BAFI-709399 format. One record per residue (C-alpha): residue number from 0; y, z, x. Coordinates in pm, whole numbers, plus 50000, padded with zeros to 5 digits. Layout:
BEGIN
+------+-------+-------+-------+
: resi :    c2 :    c3 :    c1 :
+------+-------+-------+-------+
:  NUM :     Y :     Z :     X :
...
+------+-------+-------+-------+
END
This chain:
BEGIN
+------+-------+-------+-------+
: resi :    c2 :    c3 :    c1 :
+------+-------+-------+-------+
:    0 : 50770 : 47101 : 47312 :
:    1 : 51053 : 47261 : 47573 :
:    2 : 50788 : 47536 : 47730 :
:    3 : 50487 : 47274 : 47711 :
:    4 : 50712 : 47037 : 47949 :
:    5 : 50811 : 47304 : 48148 :
:    6 : 50459 : 47386 : 48198 :
:    7 : 50346 : 47103 : 48289 :
:    8 : 50593 : 47068 : 48523 :
:    9 : 50532 : 47369 : 48701 :
:   10 : 50146 : 47265 : 48716 :
:   11 : 50221 : 46925 : 48872 :
:   12 : 50486 : 47107 : 49132 :
:   13 : 50252 : 47344 : 49237 :
:   14 : 49907 : 47047 : 49256 :
:   15 : 50217 : 46822 : 49454 :
:   16 : 50257 : 47167 : 49672 :
:   17 : 49895 : 47193 : 49731 :
:   18 : 49842 : 46818 : 49790 :
:   19 : 50118 : 46815 : 50036 :
:   20 : 49965 : 47146 : 50205 :
:   21 : 49600 : 46958 : 50254 :
:   22 : 49758 : 46649 : 50378 :
:   23 : 49975 : 46878 : 50688 :
:   24 : 49675 : 47023 : 50764 :
:   25 : 49450 : 46729 : 50791 :
:   26 : 49704 : 46618 : 51063 :
:   27 : 49717 : 46945 : 51263 :
:   28 : 49422 : 47019 : 51516 :
:   29 : 49205 : 47288 : 51422 :
:   30 : 49222 : 47593 : 51691 :
:   31 : 49082 : 47922 : 51773 :
:   32 : 49303 : 47965 : 52083 :
:   33 : 49552 : 48257 : 52081 :
:   34 : 49771 : 48527 : 52294 :
:   35 : 49733 : 48892 : 52263 :
:   36 : 50092 : 49025 : 52417 :
:   37 : 50077 : 49384 : 52452 :
:   38 : 50476 : 49491 : 52600 :
:   39 : 50522 : 49224 : 52814 :
:   40 : 50167 : 49081 : 52883 :
:   41 : 50047 : 48805 : 52716 :
:   42 : 49626 : 48759 : 52732 :
:   43 : 49480 : 48434 : 52632 :
:   44 : 49196 : 48477 : 52387 :
:   45 : 48937 : 48257 : 52225 :
:   46 : 48928 : 48419 : 51881 :
:   47 : 48609 : 48230 : 51775 :
:   48 : 48439 : 48434 : 52045 :
:   49 : 48246 : 48755 : 51940 :
:   50 : 48392 : 48945 : 52261 :
:   51 : 48742 : 48856 : 52148 :
:   52 : 48716 : 49162 : 51883 :
:   53 : 48665 : 49457 : 52128 :
:   54 : 49035 : 49324 : 52313 :
:   55 : 49231 : 49322 : 52071 :
:   56 : 49343 : 49698 : 51968 :
:   57 : 49568 : 49892 : 51752 :
:   58 : 49942 : 49755 : 51712 :
:   59 : 49892 : 49431 : 51894 :
:   60 : 50074 : 49123 : 51842 :
:   61 : 49834 : 48813 : 51815 :
:   62 : 50053 : 48488 : 51897 :
:   63 : 49926 : 48157 : 51730 :
:   64 : 50004 : 47814 : 51821 :
:   65 : 50022 : 47513 : 51570 :
:   66 : 49705 : 47424 : 51428 :
:   67 : 49452 : 47548 : 51135 :
:   68 : 49303 : 47853 : 51189 :
:   69 : 48956 : 48016 : 51018 :
:   70 : 48906 : 48325 : 51255 :
:   71 : 49136 : 48558 : 51387 :
:   72 : 48877 : 48732 : 51630 :
:   73 : 48729 : 48936 : 51356 :
:   74 : 48917 : 49245 : 51488 :
:   75 : 48912 : 49613 : 51316 :
:   76 : 49237 : 49698 : 51471 :
:   77 : 49517 : 49833 : 51259 :
:   78 : 49837 : 49769 : 51221 :
:   79 : 49802 : 49401 : 51420 :
:   80 : 50072 : 49174 : 51353 :
:   81 : 49974 : 48795 : 51360 :
:   82 : 50239 : 48532 : 51431 :
:   83 : 50258 : 48210 : 51347 :
:   84 : 50471 : 47888 : 51503 :
:   85 : 50664 : 47861 : 51124 :
:   86 : 50549 : 47774 : 50745 :
:   87 : 50346 : 47452 : 50719 :
:   88 : 50279 : 47493 : 51129 :
:   89 : 50013 : 47757 : 51164 :
:   90 : 49771 : 47770 : 50868 :
:   91 : 49532 : 48061 : 50831 :
:   92 : 49280 : 47968 : 50624 :
:   93 : 48879 : 47953 : 50520 :
:   94 : 48579 : 47714 : 50540 :
:   95 : 48246 : 47716 : 50407 :
:   96 : 48113 : 47830 : 50699 :
:   97 : 48330 : 48105 : 50845 :
:   98 : 48313 : 48443 : 50754 :
:   99 : 48563 : 48701 : 50609 :
:  100 : 48883 : 48743 : 50775 :
:  101 : 48890 : 49121 : 50864 :
:  102 : 49274 : 49296 : 50771 :
:  103 : 49341 : 49651 : 50792 :
:  104 : 49766 : 49714 : 50721 :
:  105 : 49787 : 49353 : 50892 :
:  106 : 50144 : 49175 : 50937 :
:  107 : 50139 : 48811 : 50916 :
:  108 : 50446 : 48642 : 50992 :
:  109 : 50573 : 48292 : 51001 :
:  110 : 50280 : 48056 : 50874 :
:  111 : 50108 : 47946 : 50558 :
:  112 : 49776 : 48124 : 50403 :
:  113 : 49625 : 47835 : 50274 :
:  114 : 49251 : 47919 : 50038 :
:  115 : 49176 : 48171 : 50289 :
:  116 : 48913 : 48467 : 50239 :
:  117 : 48982 : 48813 : 50357 :
:  118 : 48825 : 49119 : 50328 :
:  119 : 48984 : 49513 : 50442 :
:  120 : 48793 : 49642 : 50720 :
:  121 : 48937 : 50034 : 50586 :
:  122 : 49138 : 50071 : 50274 :
:  123 : 49437 : 49877 : 50323 :
:  124 : 49511 : 49499 : 50334 :
:  125 : 49775 : 49287 : 50460 :
:  126 : 50191 : 49235 : 50498 :
:  127 : 50349 : 48895 : 50450 :
:  128 : 50641 : 48838 : 50619 :
:  129 : 50823 : 48502 : 50567 :
:  130 : 50522 : 48351 : 50463 :
:  131 : 50366 : 48101 : 50241 :
:  132 : 50074 : 48144 : 50065 :
:  133 : 49904 : 47828 : 49886 :
:  134 : 49565 : 47812 : 49678 :
:  135 : 49316 : 48080 : 49668 :
:  136 : 49379 : 48342 : 49837 :
:  137 : 49037 : 48576 : 49790 :
:  138 : 49061 : 48925 : 49882 :
:  139 : 48734 : 49168 : 49876 :
:  140 : 48765 : 49617 : 49968 :
:  141 : 48530 : 49740 : 50248 :
:  142 : 48267 : 49838 : 50056 :
:  143 : 48191 : 49935 : 49677 :
:  144 : 48277 : 50343 : 49845 :
:  145 : 48623 : 50248 : 49959 :
:  146 : 48895 : 50226 : 49728 :
:  147 : 49191 : 50030 : 49827 :
:  148 : 49511 : 50143 : 49883 :
:  149 : 49643 : 49805 : 49809 :
:  150 : 49532 : 49423 : 49901 :
:  151 : 49848 : 49232 : 49960 :
:  152 : 50252 : 49325 : 50008 :
:  153 : 50471 : 49067 : 50061 :
:  154 : 50866 : 49034 : 50151 :
:  155 : 51034 : 48688 : 50242 :
:  156 : 50731 : 48568 : 50097 :
:  157 : 50691 : 48218 : 49837 :
:  158 : 50358 : 48277 : 49689 :
:  159 : 50446 : 48099 : 49396 :
:  160 : 50149 : 47818 : 49458 :
:  161 : 49913 : 48041 : 49505 :
:  162 : 49651 : 48238 : 49282 :
:  163 : 49781 : 48598 : 49400 :
:  164 : 49865 : 48834 : 49074 :
:  165 : 50235 : 48979 : 49040 :
:  166 : 50341 : 49311 : 49102 :
:  167 : 50101 : 49588 : 49012 :
:  168 : 49835 : 49864 : 49222 :
:  169 : 49692 : 49663 : 49475 :
:  170 : 49962 : 49395 : 49465 :
:  171 : 50306 : 49432 : 49541 :
:  172 : 50616 : 49166 : 49624 :
:  173 : 50949 : 49193 : 49707 :
:  174 : 51093 : 48897 : 49552 :
:  175 : 51399 : 48710 : 49585 :
:  176 : 51542 : 48849 : 49881 :
:  177 : 51583 : 48650 : 50107 :
:  178 : 51890 : 48798 : 50366 :
:  179 : 51899 : 49161 : 50532 :
:  180 : 52225 : 49212 : 50332 :
:  181 : 52010 : 49171 : 50018 :
:  182 : 51711 : 49421 : 50169 :
:  183 : 51976 : 49683 : 50268 :
:  184 : 52083 : 49702 : 49869 :
:  185 : 51749 : 49725 : 49757 :
:  186 : 51661 : 50023 : 49966 :
:  187 : 52013 : 50175 : 49908 :
:  188 : 51891 : 50129 : 49493 :
:  189 : 51558 : 50268 : 49557 :
:  190 : 51644 : 50563 : 49767 :
:  191 : 51893 : 50682 : 49508 :
:  192 : 51662 : 50645 : 49194 :
:  193 : 51405 : 50781 : 49063 :
:  194 : 51247 : 50529 : 48778 :
:  195 : 50954 : 50474 : 49013 :
:  196 : 50660 : 50647 : 49145 :
:  197 : 50576 : 50751 : 49439 :
:  198 : 50331 : 50492 : 49499 :
:  199 : 50507 : 50155 : 49434 :
:  200 : 50825 : 50352 : 49613 :
:  201 : 50619 : 50387 : 49924 :
:  202 : 50518 : 49989 : 49880 :
:  203 : 50893 : 49837 : 49815 :
:  204 : 50987 : 50082 : 50133 :
:  205 : 50760 : 49965 : 50360 :
:  206 : 50850 : 49592 : 50247 :
:  207 : 51210 : 49648 : 50322 :
:  208 : 51157 : 49836 : 50684 :
:  209 : 50892 : 49535 : 50812 :
:  210 : 51159 : 49271 : 50602 :
:  211 : 51440 : 49410 : 50798 :
:  212 : 51247 : 49448 : 51139 :
:  213 : 51157 : 49096 : 51116 :
:  214 : 51498 : 48979 : 51023 :
:  215 : 51623 : 49158 : 51363 :
:  216 : 51353 : 49021 : 51536 :
:  217 : 51504 : 48705 : 51470 :
:  218 : 51799 : 48769 : 51513 :
:  219 : 51909 : 48730 : 51203 :
:  220 : 52010 : 49139 : 51132 :
:  221 : 52175 : 49355 : 51381 :
:  222 : 52270 : 49695 : 51276 :
:  223 : 52504 : 49894 : 51469 :
:  224 : 52419 : 50248 : 51501 :
:  225 : 52461 : 50600 : 51655 :
:  226 : 52208 : 50523 : 51967 :
:  227 : 52241 : 50924 : 52068 :
:  228 : 52152 : 51042 : 51701 :
:  229 : 51880 : 50838 : 51695 :
:  230 : 51739 : 50992 : 52036 :
:  231 : 51801 : 51330 : 51882 :
:  232 : 51579 : 51323 : 51556 :
:  233 : 51364 : 51149 : 51769 :
:  234 : 51362 : 51468 : 51969 :
:  235 : 51359 : 51680 : 51646 :
:  236 : 51060 : 51489 : 51492 :
:  237 : 50824 : 51578 : 51800 :
:  238 : 50922 : 51921 : 51771 :
:  239 : 50855 : 51914 : 51406 :
:  240 : 50490 : 51788 : 51542 :
:  241 : 50476 : 52064 : 51793 :
:  242 : 50513 : 52328 : 51551 :
:  243 : 50227 : 52244 : 51283 :
:  244 : 50548 : 52099 : 51054 :
:  245 : 50387 : 51744 : 50992 :
:  246 : 50581 : 51617 : 50716 :
:  247 : 50871 : 51729 : 50803 :
:  248 : 50807 : 51523 : 51145 :
:  249 : 50735 : 51221 : 50890 :
:  250 : 51036 : 51265 : 50748 :
:  251 : 51275 : 51277 : 51064 :
:  252 : 51097 : 50967 : 51196 :
:  253 : 51164 : 50766 : 50865 :
:  254 : 51494 : 50893 : 50892 :
:  255 : 51541 : 50729 : 51269 :
:  256 : 51405 : 50428 : 51140 :
:  257 : 51645 : 50411 : 50868 :
:  258 : 51965 : 50499 : 51081 :
:  259 : 51843 : 50189 : 51325 :
:  260 : 51879 : 49959 : 50994 :
:  261 : 51451 : 49949 : 51097 :
:  262 : 51579 : 49771 : 51427 :
:  263 : 51319 : 50084 : 51583 :
:  264 : 51032 : 50035 : 51316 :
:  265 : 50778 : 49924 : 51591 :
:  266 : 50785 : 50239 : 51754 :
:  267 : 50847 : 50412 : 51464 :
:  268 : 50525 : 50296 : 51362 :
:  269 : 50334 : 50401 : 51609 :
:  270 : 50440 : 50791 : 51616 :
:  271 : 50430 : 50816 : 51226 :
:  272 : 50127 : 50654 : 51120 :
:  273 : 49896 : 50862 : 51256 :
:  274 : 50074 : 51158 : 51107 :
:  275 : 50016 : 51016 : 50811 :
:  276 : 49654 : 50951 : 50850 :
:  277 : 49609 : 51346 : 50930 :
:  278 : 49794 : 51415 : 50587 :
:  279 : 49626 : 51170 : 50393 :
:  280 : 49267 : 51270 : 50519 :
:  281 : 49396 : 51651 : 50429 :
:  282 : 49435 : 51572 : 50042 :
:  283 : 49519 : 51215 : 49933 :
:  284 : 49313 : 51075 : 49649 :
:  285 : 49220 : 50736 : 49533 :
:  286 : 49278 : 50660 : 49142 :
:  287 : 49044 : 50403 : 49003 :
:  288 : 49214 : 50282 : 48674 :
:  289 : 49561 : 50235 : 48563 :
:  290 : 49553 : 50401 : 48257 :
:  291 : 49591 : 50707 : 48466 :
:  292 : 49802 : 50613 : 48762 :
:  293 : 50107 : 50681 : 48613 :
:  294 : 50071 : 51010 : 48484 :
:  295 : 49861 : 51088 : 48777 :
:  296 : 50116 : 50988 : 49020 :
:  297 : 50425 : 51192 : 48855 :
:  298 : 50176 : 51504 : 48789 :
:  299 : 50030 : 51496 : 49154 :
:  300 : 50228 : 51287 : 49423 :
:  301 : 49948 : 51317 : 49668 :
:  302 : 49703 : 51085 : 49411 :
:  303 : 49902 : 50807 : 49544 :
:  304 : 49782 : 50817 : 49897 :
:  305 : 49436 : 50717 : 50003 :
:  306 : 49158 : 51039 : 50110 :
:  307 : 48883 : 51180 : 50114 :
:  308 : 48911 : 51274 : 49686 :
:  309 : 48856 : 50999 : 49454 :
:  310 : 48909 : 50944 : 49086 :
:  311 : 48731 : 50705 : 48880 :
:  312 : 48833 : 50584 : 48534 :
:  313 : 48686 : 50441 : 48259 :
:  314 : 48672 : 50333 : 47905 :
:  315 : 48401 : 50363 : 47652 :
:  316 : 48317 : 50241 : 47348 :
:  317 : 48261 : 50613 : 47195 :
:  318 : 48498 : 50747 : 46976 :
:  319 : 48401 : 50949 : 46659 :
:  320 : 48015 : 50879 : 46779 :
:  321 : 47792 : 51193 : 46812 :
:  322 : 47608 : 50994 : 47084 :
:  323 : 47915 : 51015 : 47336 :
:  324 : 47758 : 51183 : 47623 :
:  325 : 47464 : 50911 : 47629 :
:  326 : 47764 : 50642 : 47564 :
:  327 : 47981 : 50784 : 47841 :
:  328 : 47634 : 50787 : 48099 :
:  329 : 47587 : 50422 : 48063 :
:  330 : 47885 : 50328 : 48055 :
:  331 : 47950 : 50534 : 48411 :
:  332 : 47652 : 50329 : 48508 :
:  333 : 47821 : 50003 : 48424 :
:  334 : 48112 : 50100 : 48573 :
:  335 : 47902 : 50144 : 48927 :
:  336 : 47742 : 49802 : 48870 :
:  337 : 48066 : 49662 : 48752 :
:  338 : 48268 : 49777 : 49086 :
:  339 : 47967 : 49675 : 49309 :
:  340 : 47987 : 49289 : 49164 :
:  341 : 48331 : 49288 : 49252 :
:  342 : 48297 : 49416 : 49540 :
:  343 : 48018 : 49135 : 49634 :
:  344 : 48187 : 48833 : 49448 :
:  345 : 48609 : 48974 : 49495 :
:  346 : 48796 : 49046 : 49198 :
:  347 : 48905 : 48819 : 48980 :
:  348 : 49166 : 48977 : 48843 :
:  349 : 49326 : 49340 : 48952 :
:  350 : 49262 : 49508 : 48618 :
:  351 : 48955 : 49421 : 48643 :
:  352 : 48825 : 49558 : 48989 :
:  353 : 49090 : 49845 : 48942 :
:  354 : 48946 : 49972 : 48568 :
:  355 : 48575 : 49811 : 48531 :
:  356 : 48637 : 49873 : 48132 :
:  357 : 48384 : 49793 : 47933 :
:  358 : 48588 : 49888 : 47616 :
:  359 : 48916 : 49734 : 47720 :
:  360 : 49067 : 49593 : 47405 :
:  361 : 48922 : 49817 : 47155 :
:  362 : 49218 : 50046 : 47012 :
:  363 : 49047 : 50318 : 46962 :
:  364 : 48821 : 50483 : 47252 :
:  365 : 48700 : 50745 : 47501 :
:  366 : 48885 : 50758 : 47867 :
:  367 : 48654 : 50949 : 48128 :
:  368 : 48765 : 51054 : 48457 :
:  369 : 48524 : 51167 : 48757 :
:  370 : 48707 : 51409 : 48969 :
:  371 : 48545 : 51378 : 49328 :
:  372 : 48687 : 51588 : 49566 :
:  373 : 48455 : 51698 : 49876 :
:  374 : 48233 : 51984 : 49708 :
:  375 : 48375 : 52004 : 49389 :
:  376 : 48297 : 51708 : 49089 :
:  377 : 48363 : 51758 : 48747 :
:  378 : 48391 : 51477 : 48482 :
:  379 : 48695 : 51483 : 48200 :
:  380 : 48755 : 51267 : 47899 :
:  381 : 48986 : 51213 : 47608 :
:  382 : 48954 : 51019 : 47266 :
:  383 : 49239 : 50789 : 47244 :
:  384 : 49405 : 50611 : 46903 :
:  385 : 49627 : 50339 : 47038 :
:  386 : 49749 : 50290 : 46686 :
:  387 : 49899 : 50699 : 46730 :
:  388 : 50169 : 50825 : 46963 :
:  389 : 49945 : 51159 : 47143 :
:  390 : 49946 : 51302 : 47454 :
:  391 : 49571 : 51376 : 47441 :
:  392 : 49499 : 51204 : 47783 :
:  393 : 49799 : 51409 : 47951 :
:  394 : 49621 : 51736 : 47776 :
:  395 : 49279 : 51666 : 47846 :
:  396 : 49283 : 51451 : 48190 :
:  397 : 49598 : 51475 : 48344 :
:  398 : 49669 : 51854 : 48356 :
:  399 : 49304 : 51987 : 48368 :
:  400 : 49302 : 51762 : 48733 :
:  401 : 49655 : 51866 : 48805 :
:  402 : 49557 : 52233 : 48778 :
:  403 : 49210 : 52145 : 49006 :
:  404 : 49444 : 52052 : 49260 :
:  405 : 49698 : 52369 : 49273 :
:  406 : 49365 : 52599 : 49265 :
:  407 : 49200 : 52344 : 49535 :
:  408 : 49458 : 52324 : 49797 :
:  409 : 49578 : 52693 : 49730 :
:  410 : 49611 : 52801 : 50050 :
:  411 : 49789 : 52480 : 50181 :
:  412 : 50022 : 52539 : 49863 :
:  413 : 50108 : 52926 : 49935 :
:  414 : 50129 : 52828 : 50337 :
:  415 : 50429 : 52572 : 50236 :
:  416 : 50568 : 52851 : 50002 :
:  417 : 50649 : 53055 : 50306 :
:  418 : 50815 : 52789 : 50507 :
:  419 : 51020 : 52762 : 50238 :
:  420 : 51152 : 53125 : 50295 :
:  421 : 51180 : 53119 : 50622 :
:  422 : 51524 : 53049 : 50784 :
:  423 : 51364 : 52740 : 51033 :
:  424 : 51546 : 52441 : 50838 :
:  425 : 51286 : 52198 : 50937 :
:  426 : 51042 : 52456 : 50794 :
:  427 : 51181 : 52441 : 50454 :
:  428 : 51159 : 52077 : 50436 :
:  429 : 50800 : 52064 : 50561 :
:  430 : 50720 : 52324 : 50231 :
:  431 : 50931 : 52194 : 50023 :
:  432 : 50736 : 51804 : 50025 :
:  433 : 50443 : 51991 : 50059 :
:  434 : 50473 : 52186 : 49722 :
:  435 : 50602 : 51824 : 49569 :
:  436 : 50311 : 51627 : 49684 :
:  437 : 50054 : 51858 : 49500 :
:  438 : 50266 : 51919 : 49213 :
:  439 : 50350 : 52275 : 49230 :
:  440 : 50666 : 52506 : 49154 :
:  441 : 50886 : 52215 : 49073 :
:  442 : 51193 : 52424 : 49027 :
:  443 : 51259 : 52466 : 49366 :
:  444 : 51234 : 52090 : 49413 :
:  445 : 51613 : 52021 : 49313 :
:  446 : 51729 : 52237 : 49635 :
:  447 : 51559 : 51966 : 49850 :
:  448 : 51798 : 51702 : 49767 :
:  449 : 52147 : 51939 : 49951 :
:  450 : 51852 : 52027 : 50239 :
:  451 : 51835 : 51695 : 50316 :
:  452 : 52228 : 51608 : 50339 :
:  453 : 52240 : 51947 : 50554 :
:  454 : 51959 : 51797 : 50761 :
:  455 : 52030 : 51447 : 50833 :
:  456 : 52397 : 51363 : 50652 :
:  457 : 52282 : 51180 : 50336 :
:  458 : 52167 : 51309 : 50015 :
:  459 : 51788 : 51226 : 49909 :
:  460 : 51528 : 51351 : 49623 :
:  461 : 51243 : 51455 : 49753 :
:  462 : 51093 : 51143 : 49577 :
:  463 : 51295 : 50917 : 49814 :
:  464 : 51203 : 51149 : 50151 :
:  465 : 50770 : 51157 : 50018 :
:  466 : 50826 : 50736 : 50009 :
:  467 : 51017 : 50748 : 50316 :
:  468 : 50784 : 50872 : 50514 :
:  469 : 50450 : 50730 : 50399 :
:  470 : 50597 : 50361 : 50370 :
:  471 : 50440 : 50335 : 50683 :
+------+-------+-------+-------+
END
């Protein structure tokens, strides 16, 4: 009875909040006028005009007025920050006639998102910082062929009155953290633990950095740090990049941002993201299907990064059946249909989109994983009995895929081994990170923590270093 009363209370509270939001929106003007802030320059724009799309560039800041917006200019630019006048003062929503709002690692600050429909321009969704989410938040991938890296990541944000899923592969929320002290403590805990796979660690590190940067810009977080050391680190990062040590350069940039308490986040973002995109395109791999993500991320961390490789996992009701190959072939076609349907209509839930599993509820099933590397395709399968404790998925799918990665990227791993043998400490950092990403020579990873301390004055594991480097 008590649980029923609590449920009714929450439903009424949610409805009341939604009704309040609708009433406030009705009193505000509908507008499309905004300003593009680029450095100290502000450019007035009408976001409803088709010409605005070409005016918005990567890393721009869009300043919104009080009012209700149903378009943001249909831009494809990356890392754009959209800033409102405050929650329940600036609204982003969608109407029946408005197009899906494109996002591409977009940041939203100081506004309310209510019943809005978004579309990924590429593989990354949006970051919400001090945002209120209300009602239905609809998000669809760029295309059926592009596996999303994430849909929504939130910090200092209330999404309790929306239909956003809780933490998972496509959604990450840093909840109940309201101050710089909270976020700093979470970052310390994250840097000193290894209980979360790389993709989750990247998401939380990215949220911490954005949250602290937001608080800094609002005058609520004022870190004191060695500015001369910051400049020294930026020079080292540029030198590492010039020598081709891209992973080391990313880590040095991340250390510089950490040193500044993330108050220098914006300038580090501009430097580090081109490097992230380059190394992801060289070997990143999107994994569709949560049944494989945990074990693959642990074995081959580079599968946590979006890139040219895809691994599609799906369940089939073919356990112990003679016509297994025919059933797998039919399920593979159904998977493609389900995925295309999810793209057209939008995912009803993260699990349905990520897995597309026709045999999800069966206790006995066959798990199939199709690996697509440039110039290389292969399928793996494993019969699974959920009533028995067994390691068949690791033996029949995860380990063979890890072996393929080590074979396909043998030249990169060999070059990394040569870097580790170098007397140049930055080269060693680069080599160890490459080997860690591709799951090669795990025994050497224990030496990274001491090497990081020698270089940067604090201990950090390879997991911590990788999550810091790819958090942007």
